[in-house]
C-alpha positions in Angstrom: -17.7 -50.0 26.5 -18.2 -50.1 22.7 -15.5 -48.3 20.8 -13.2 -48.0 23.9 -9.6 -48.3 22.9 -10.2 -46.9 19.5 -11.1 -43.3 20.0 -10.1 -41.0 22.8 -11.2 -37.4 23.5 -8.4 -34.9 23.3 -8.4 -31.3 24.6 -8.0 -28.5 22.1 -8.3 -24.7 22.2 -11.7 -25.0 20.5 -13.1 -27.8 22.4 -13.1 -31.6 21.8 -11.1 -33.5 19.2 -10.5 -37.2 18.5 -7.3 -39.2 18.5 -7.0 -42.7 16.9 -4.9 -45.3 18.8 -5.5 -48.1 16.3 -2.3 -49.5 14.8 -4.2 -50.5 11.7 -5.5 -47.0 10.9 -4.8 -46.1 7.3 -2.8 -42.8 7.1 -2.9 -41.3 3.6 -0.1 -38.9 4.5 2.3 -41.8 4.9 2.2 -42.2 1.1 3.5 -38.7 0.5 7.0 -37.4 0.9 7.5 -34.8 3.6 7.8 -31.9 1.1 4.3 -32.5 -0.3 2.7 -33.2 3.0 4.2 -30.1 4.5 2.8 -28.0 1.6 -0.7 -29.4 2.3 -0.6 -28.7 6.0 0.9 -25.2 5.4 -2.6 -23.9 4.7 -3.8 -24.7 8.3 -3.6 -22.3 11.1 -1.6 -23.6 14.1 -4.8 -24.5 16.1 -6.0 -26.7 13.2 -2.5 -28.0 12.7 -2.4 -29.3 16.3 -5.7 -31.0 15.9 -4.4 -32.6 12.7 -1.5 -33.9 14.8 -3.9 -36.0 16.9 -5.0 -38.1 14.0 -2.0 -40.5 13.9 1.7 -40.8 14.7 2.6 -39.7 11.1 0.3 -36.6 11.4 1.9 -35.7 14.7 5.4 -35.9 13.1 4.2 -33.6 10.3 2.6 -31.3 12.8 5.7 -30.8 14.8 8.0 -30.6 11.8 5.9 -28.3 9.6 8.1 -25.4 8.4 5.2 -23.0 8.0 3.3 -21.8 11.0 0.3 -19.5 11.1 -0.5 -18.2 14.6 -3.8 -16.4 13.9 -5.6 -16.2 17.3 -8.8 -15.2 15.7 -9.3 -17.6 12.7 -11.3 -20.3 14.4 -10.2 -20.5 18.1 -12.4 -19.1 20.8 -10.6 -16.0 22.2 -13.6 -14.1 23.4 -12.5 -14.0 27.1 -9.2 -13.8 29.0 -9.7 -17.4 30.2 -9.9 -18.8 26.6 -7.0 -16.6 25.5 -4.8 -17.9 28.3 -5.8 -21.5 27.4 -4.8 -20.9 23.8 -1.5 -19.2 24.8 -0.6 -22.1 27.0 -1.5 -24.5 24.2 0.8 -22.7 21.8 3.6 -22.6 24.3 3.4 -26.4 24.6 3.3 -26.7 20.9 6.6 -24.8 20.5 8.1 -26.8 23.3 7.4 -30.1 21.5 8.7 -28.8 18.2 12.1 -28.3 19.7 14.6 -26.9 17.1 12.7 -28.0 14.0 13.3 -25.5 11.2 10.7 -22.8 10.7 10.6 -21.4 7.2 7.6 -19.1 7.7 6.1 -17.8 10.9 3.0 -15.5 10.8 1.4 -14.2 14.0 -1.8 -12.1 14.3 -2.9 -11.5 17.9 -5.1 -8.5 18.8 -6.7 -7.3 22.0 -10.1 -8.9 22.6 -13.3 -6.8 22.9 -14.5 -6.1 26.4 -16.9 -8.7 27.6 -19.9 -8.4 29.9 -19.0 -9.8 33.3 -22.6 -10.6 34.1 -22.7 -13.2 31.3 -20.2 -15.3 33.3 -21.7 -14.9 36.7 -18.4 -14.1 38.4 -16.6 -17.2 37.0 -14.3 -15.2 34.7 -10.8 -14.7 36.2 -9.4 -11.2 36.5 -8.2 -9.7 33.2 -4.5 -10.8 32.9 -3.9 -9.6 29.3 -4.2 -5.9 30.2 -1.5 -5.9 32.8 2.3 -6.4 32.8 2.5 -6.9 29.0 1.6 -10.5 29.6 0.5 -11.5 26.1 3.2 -9.4 24.5 6.0 -11.1 26.5 4.7 -14.5 25.5 4.5 -13.5 21.9 8.1 -12.3 21.8 9.2 -15.5 23.3 7.7 -17.3 20.3 9.6 -14.9 18.0 12.8 -15.7 19.8 12.1 -19.4 19.3 11.4 -18.8 15.6 14.8 -17.0 15.3 16.5 -19.9 17.0 14.8 -22.2 14.5 16.3 -20.2 11.5 13.1 -18.5 10.4 13.1 -17.1 6.8 9.7 -15.3 6.8 8.4 -13.5 9.9 5.1 -11.6 9.8 3.8 -10.1 13.1 0.7 -8.1 13.7 -0.3 -7.3 17.3 -1.5 -4.5 19.5 -1.0 -6.2 22.9 2.6 -5.1 23.4 3.3 -2.3 25.7 6.0 -0.2 24.0 6.9 1.6 27.3 8.2 -1.6 29.0 10.7 -3.0 26.5 11.9 -2.4 22.9 11.4 -5.0 20.2 13.8 -8.0 20.5 17.0 -7.1 18.6 17.8 -10.8 17.9 15.3 -10.6 14.9 17.6 -8.3 13.0 20.6 -10.6 13.7 18.9 -13.7 12.2 21.1 -14.8 9.3 18.3 -16.8 7.6 15.6 -14.0 7.7 14.6 -12.8 4.3 11.1 -11.3 4.8 10.1 -9.3 7.8 6.8 -7.5 8.5 6.1 -5.8 11.8 2.8 -4.1 12.8 3.4 -3.7 16.5 1.5 -1.0 18.4 4.2 1.7 18.4 6.9 -0.5 19.6 10.4 1.0 19.9 13.0 -0.2 17.4 16.6 0.3 18.4 19.4 0.4 15.9 20.8 -3.1 15.4 24.5 -3.8 15.7 26.5 -2.8 12.6 28.8 -5.9 13.0 26.1 -8.1 11.5 25.3 -8.3 7.8 21.5 -8.8 7.2 20.1 -11.0 4.4 16.7 -9.3 4.4 15.1 -8.8 1.0 11.8 -7.3 2.2 11.2 -5.1 5.2 7.8 -3.7 6.2 7.3 -1.5 9.4 3.9 -0.1 10.5 3.1 1.7 13.7 6.7 1.7 14.8 8.7 4.2 16.8 12.3 4.3 15.6 14.7 5.3 18.4 17.0 7.3 16.2 18.2 7.9 12.6 20.9 5.3 13.0 18.3 2.6 12.0 18.3 3.9 8.4 22.1 4.0 8.4 22.0 0.3 9.5 19.7 -0.4 6.5 22.2 1.4 4.2 25.3 -0.3 5.6 24.1 -3.8 6.5 21.2 -4.7 4.3 23.0 -5.3 1.1 20.3 -7.6 -0.3 17.2 -5.6 0.5 14.9 -5.1 -2.5 11.7 -3.7 -1.0 11.2 -1.3 1.9 7.7 -0.4 3.2 7.4 2.2 6.0 3.9 3.2 7.2 3.2 5.3 10.3 6.8 5.3 11.4 7.4 7.9 14.1 10.3 9.2 16.2 12.6 10.7 13.5 13.3 14.1 12.0 15.5 13.1 9.1 15.2 9.9 7.0 18.1 9.0 4.8 17.9 5.9 2.8 20.9 4.8 0.7 21.0 1.4 -1.1 22.4 -0.1 -4.2 20.0 -3.1 -4.1 16.6 -1.4 -3.3 14.0 -1.6 -6.1 10.7 -0.6 -4.4 10.2 2.0 -1.7 6.9 2.9 0.0 6.8 5.8 2.5 3.6 7.0 4.1 1.9 8.1 7.3 4.7 9.9 9.0 4.5 12.0 12.2 4.7 15.8 12.0 8.3 15.6 13.4 9.7 14.3 10.1 11.2 17.2 8.1 13.6 15.8 5.6 13.6 12.7 3.4 16.8 11.8 1.5 16.8 8.9 -1.0 19.8 7.8 -2.9 19.2 4.4 -4.6 20.7 4.0 -8.1 18.7 0.8 -8.9 15.4 2.0 -7.4 12.5 1.3 -9.8 9.3 2.3 -7.9 8.6 5.0 -5.2 5.3 5.7 -3.4 5.3 8.7 -1.1 2.4 9.8 1.0 3.4 12.8 3.1 1.1 15.4 4.6 1.9 18.2 7.1 0.8 21.6 8.3 3.6 23.8 7.0 6.1 23.2 4.2 8.6 25.8 5.4 11.1 23.3 6.8 10.3 20.3 4.7 12.6 18.9 2.0 12.6 15.9 -0.3 15.8 14.8 -2.1 15.8 11.9 -4.5 18.6 10.4 -6.5 17.1 7.5 -8.5 18.4 7.6 -12.1 16.7 4.3 -13.0 13.3 5.1 -11.5 10.3 3.8 -13.6 7.3 4.4 -11.4 6.5 7.4 -9.1 3.5 8.1 -7.0 3.5 11.2 -4.7 0.4 12.1 -2.8 0.1 14.8 0.0 1.6 18.3 0.3 4.2 20.0 -1.7 7.5 20.4 0.1 9.4 23.7 0.3 12.6 22.3 -1.2 12.1 19.5 -3.8 15.2 18.2 -5.4 14.4 15.2 -7.7 17.1 15.5 -10.3 16.1 14.1 -13.7 14.2 10.8 -14.1 15.4 9.6 -17.5 13.8 6.2 -17.4 10.4 7.2 -15.9 7.5 5.2 -17.4 4.6 6.5 -15.3 4.0 9.1 -12.5 1.0 10.2 -10.4 1.1 13.5 -8.5 -1.6 14.7 -6.2 0.1 17.6 -4.4 -1.7 20.3 -2.4 0.0 23.7 -2.5 0.8 25.5 0.7 0.6 28.9 -1.0 4.3 29.9 -0.9 5.6 27.2 -3.2 4.6 28.5 -6.6 7.8 27.5 -8.4 8.0 24.0 -6.8 5.4 22.2 -8.9 7.1 23.4 -12.1 10.4 22.1 -10.7 8.9 18.7 -9.9 7.2 18.4 -13.4 10.4 19.5 -15.0 12.1 16.5 -13.3 9.5 14.2 -15.0 10.4 15.5 -18.5 10.8 11.9 -19.9 7.7 10.4 -18.3 5.4 8.5 -20.7 2.2 8.3 -18.6 1.3 11.1 -16.3 -1.7 11.5 -13.9 -2.3 14.9 -12.1 -4.9 16.1 -9.7 -6.5 19.5 -9.9 -4.3 21.1 -7.1 -1.2 20.1 -9.0 -2.5 21.5 -12.3 -3.3 24.8 -10.6 0.1 24.9 -8.8 1.9 24.4 -12.1 0.0 27.2 -13.7 0.6 29.5 -10.8 4.3 28.8 -10.7 5.8 29.5 -14.1 6.0 31.7 -17.2 6.4 28.6 -19.4 4.9 25.1 -19.1 7.0 22.1 -18.0 8.5 20.5 -21.1 6.8 17.1 -21.1 7.6 16.3 -24.7 7.8 12.5 -24.2 4.4 12.2 -22.5 1.9 10.4 -24.6 -0.8 9.7 -22.0 -2.2 12.3 -19.6 -4.9 11.7 -16.9 -6.4 14.8 -15.2 -8.5 14.3 -12.1 -10.6 17.5 -11.4 -13.4 18.4 -9.1 -15.4 20.1 -11.9 -14.8 21.7 -15.3 -15.0 25.3 -13.9 -14.1 28.4 -16.0 -11.1 29.4 -13.9 -9.4 25.9 -14.2 -9.3 25.9 -18.0 -6.4 28.3 -18.4 -4.4 26.1 -16.1 -5.3 23.0 -18.3 -4.3 25.0 -21.4 -1.0 26.0 -19.9 -0.2 22.3 -19.0 -1.2 21.0 -22.5 1.2 23.5 -24.2 4.1 21.5 -22.8 2.8 18.2 -24.3 2.9 18.4 -28.1 3.1 14.6 -28.6 0.0 13.6 -26.5 -1.8 10.5 -27.9 -4.2 9.7 -25.1 -6.1 12.1 -22.9 -8.4 11.3 -19.9 -10.3 14.0 -18.2 -11.9 12.6 -15.0 -14.4 14.3 -12.7 -14.1 13.4 -9.0 -17.1 15.4 -7.8 -20.8 14.8 -7.4 -23.0 16.5 -10.1 -24.7 18.7 -7.5 -21.3 20.1 -6.3 -20.5 21.6 -9.7 -22.6 24.7 -10.2 -23.6 25.2 -13.9 -23.2 29.0 -13.7 -19.4 28.5 -13.3 -19.0 25.7 -15.8 -20.4 27.2 -19.0 -18.2 30.2 -19.8 -15.7 28.6 -22.3 -16.8 27.7 -25.8 -15.2 25.9 -28.7 -13.8 29.1 -30.2 -11.8 29.7 -27.1 -10.1 26.4 -27.6 -9.4 27.0 -31.3 -7.7 30.3 -30.5 -5.2 28.6 -28.2 -3.4 26.9 -31.2 -2.5 23.8 -29.1 -0.1 21.4 -30.8 -1.2 18.3 -28.9 -4.6 18.1 -30.8 -2.8 17.2 -34.0 -1.4 14.0 -32.4 -4.4 13.0 -30.3 -5.7 9.4 -30.9 -7.9 8.6 -28.0 -9.9 10.8 -25.5 -12.1 10.1 -22.5 -14.1 13.0 -21.1 -16.2 12.7 -18.0 -18.8 15.4 -18.1 -20.2 17.3 -15.1 -22.8 20.1 -14.9 -22.4 22.9 -17.5 -21.3 23.1 -21.1 -17.5 23.4 -20.7 -16.9 19.7 -21.0 -19.1 19.4 -24.1 -17.4 22.4 -25.8 -14.0 20.8 -25.2 -15.3 17.5 -26.7 -16.6 19.4 -29.8 -13.1 21.1 -30.1 -11.4 17.7 -30.1 -13.8 16.2 -32.6 -13.4 19.0 -35.0 -9.7 19.8 -34.7 -8.0 16.4 -34.0 -7.4 14.9 -37.5 -5.9 11.6 -36.1 -8.6 11.0 -33.5 -9.6 7.3 -33.5 -11.8 7.0 -30.4 -13.7 9.3 -28.0 -15.6 8.1 -24.9 -18.1 10.5 -23.3 -19.1 9.7 -19.8 -22.4 11.6 -19.2 -24.8 12.2 -16.3 -27.8 9.9 -16.4 -30.3 12.6 -17.4 -28.1 14.2 -20.0 -27.6 11.6 -22.8 -30.0 13.1 -25.3 -28.7 16.6 -24.8 -25.1 15.6 -25.1 -25.7 13.5 -28.2 -27.5 16.4 -29.9 -24.8 18.9 -29.1 -22.1 16.6 -30.5 -23.9 15.6 -33.6 -22.5 18.3 -35.9 -19.0 17.8 -34.6 -19.2 14.1 -35.2 -20.1 14.7 -38.8 -16.9 16.7 -39.4 -14.8 13.8 -38.1 -16.5 10.7 -39.4 -13.3 8.6 -38.9 -13.5 8.9 -35.1 -15.7 6.4 -33.2 -17.7 8.1 -30.4 -19.0 6.0 -27.5 -21.4 7.2 -24.8 -21.1 5.7 -21.3 -23.4 6.6 -18.4 -21.7 7.9 -15.3 -22.5 5.9 -12.1 -23.8 8.2 -9.3 -21.7 8.0 -6.1 -23.7 7.9 -2.9 
């Protein structure tokens, strides 16, 4: 038969492939050193990598020795039914068997439950669903992980929802891997038990999502045994009431999506540079946040205000963003938090935080080093303006001001946004206006925003640039009302920008 002996069909998870048996086949990869060849094949998923291994003996060697493996069950392979998923699982098992103990530098796995299929489409040929019982797929997957640990893996990235957390906790051998530097686990509320304290971890990056931590000892293990960790990312971590993180090496910390059981967060990291906290709850009565991070540069805190904030003084803070909803009985707490940010250079606040600050103190927070302020408000209503004035009194050295409107035009009634005129602003004797260089004002319904723009134009002697973001139908009206004020400050450049309408 023509061509027989040269090409042979080879089974693969997707269907048919080809395998060359000719000794004279030219293999371009034989010209490259292993390091370059491995870098090229590192962009392939494992199913494509195994097909690549069928091309030649050299390609098979590269396939089985590739240090970077990407097990994405949904990239190209057919995993629409249990039968095909079983076929792919078996194929990957054989692949691991043939690799032996070849080193694995990076191992990424993404394996999710398949959508329910219609049995009538297969006319009774489809075998019973194996993946929904006895944690079949999860067990196979964790066998791969154990193999990767044996092969001295450095990067492990696992995303799966097929594991049944009630049957078995996550394999502890992962946390005892000396070579592991980067670990990401998104594993269907799997239970994490505290690793042994006798082992010193070399982890630099740890990310946990949808994880149940068995007890608070896990964070003690991080503090005591992870001496090299630089970034910790915890999202939707459940099972604990108190979280205490102490580290001299940690530089970035991301905390969000906690269960309602979490009451206390304690952070003590002298070299920490960035924190993101997303924490919401029903009641602040038993919630506390304690932070010791004297070298912090970046802070973002979104959610609800805790009853007991203790942040100390951030002497090195470059920028901060606060969007804190008040629970009603924490009127002094927003002031305390802003007082901790006294050295911040760039500050962004939402409307709830601005109101909480106004409600909580007889004097504004002393933000004398702040030169850029962003305020995100729903609308420029009359009752919000005293809170804005109160905040601005504590910022005498403000250079750049951004007033952003987060609401749709129809949600800002004009009757409640036109009660403050330019004379009101002039009577406040605000020191910041004499230092102001740049202003961006996003207008909504009513005249309060325009009156504030007029005040800045007429009373800011150092103003260089003003950007007015207007509603599509209001350009002519806005330009006409600002014309006189522009004449009084000819040195300032005024730009008009149409506001996009959100659908």
